[in-house]
N, C-alpha and C positions, 0 to 999 in steps of 0.2 A: 427619682429618689428625692425624698424630702430633705430640705436643709436641716441642720441640727439646731439652728436658732429657732426658738419658739415664735409662734405667730398668733396674733389676736385679731378678732373682728370686733369693732366697737360701733354699735349702731348709734345714730344721733350724735356723732362725734365732731360735728362742725363747730359747735359752740358749747358753752356751759360745762356741766359736769362731764359730759361725754368727751369733750375736748381735753379736760384735765385728766380723765382716765387714759385716753390715747397717749398723751404726752408722758404720763407716769409709766405706762407700759413700755414705751420706747426707752425711757431712761433706765428701766429695769432689764433692758436687753431684748425686748420683743420687736419683731417686725409687726407693722400695724396696718390693717385695712380700715380706712376712715370712711364711714358712711354718712351720707347726708340725703335729705329729701328736697329741700329748697335752697339751701345756702352753699352753693358750689364754691364761691369765692372764699368763704370762711373755712370750708373743708380743705381747700388748697393751703390756707394759712396753717391749719392744724397739721396737715401732712408735712409742711416745711418745718414746723417746730419739732415734729417727730424725727424727721431726717437729720435735723441739727443735733438730736440726741443719739444719732447713730442707727436709726431704724431704716429699713427698706419699707416703703409705703406704697399703697395703692388707694386711690380715691374712687369711691363707687357711689353713684347716685342710685337710690332705691327707696321706694315707698314701702315700708315694712308691712303695710296692710294689704299689699298686692303679692299673692303667693308666687306668681310667675316671676316677678321682679326679685323676690327674695331668693328663689332658687338660682337665678342668674347671678345675683350678688355673691352668694356663697360659692358658686362655681368659679367666679372670677377671683375671689379671695384665695381659695385653695390652689387655684392654678398659679397665682402670683407667687405664693410662698412654698407650695408643695406640701403644705400641712396646715392644720388649724388646731391650736392648743387651748385657746381661751376665747370665750364669747362674752361680751359685755352688752346686755340688752339695755340700752339707754334711751332709745328713741321714744319720744313721748310728746303729746300735745295736750292742751287744755281747752276748756270751753270759755267763751268770752262772756257768758251770762253770769250775772251776780248769783252767788249761791242761794241767797235768801229770796230770790225772785223766780219762783217756779214757772210763772207765765212767760218769762223771758227766754226760757230754754227752747232752742230749736232742736227738734228730735233728729234732724239730719246731721246737725253739728255734733250732737251727743253720740250718734251712731259712728261718726268719724273718730271721735275720741276713743271709743271702745275698740274700734277696728285697729287703730294704731297702738294704743296702750295695752290692750289685752290680747287680741288676736295676733298682733304683730309679734309679741313675745313668743307665742306658741309656734307661729310659722317659722320664725328665724331659728328658734331652738331645734325644732324638728328638722329643718334643712341642714343645720350644722352638726347634728348628732352623729352621723356616720364619720365625718372627718375628725370630730373630737374623740370618738371611740378608737379610731385608727391611731391617732397621735398618742393616746394613752397606752395602747399596745406597744408602740415603738419605743416610747420613753420610759415606761414603767411608772410614770407619774400620773396623778389624777388630772384629767382635763377639767378645765374650769368654766363654769357658767355663772355669770352674775347678772341679775335683773334688778334694775333700779326703778 
């Protein structure tokens, strides 16, 4: 049976905007799944801040460009909370090449940017959709998806 407290998954929530989103959701009464790709220590700090605001948290390492990892992340988040009401797609990376120097762009690096920033949003949203639909049916409220 799902807990009555709403739950959110925030990708890329170890630092920056994702961290602020996770903490704001915790302060608004959500339990929060904190996702990171490389910054496990920072993710633990985000989780501690969420817990200080009253949230139950789970910290999940996942590369959103990897569909197998995404499915495992969503399964872990929904298992931890028994539900998923909100998804914040925040994970993102950028290229190190100067925008005006086309010759400096490495296509492998650009492919990675697209895999995380575009494909990752699709994969995470697709994996979360069943849990979000279920939560909407239980609560009568609209489940939320935010992509930054």
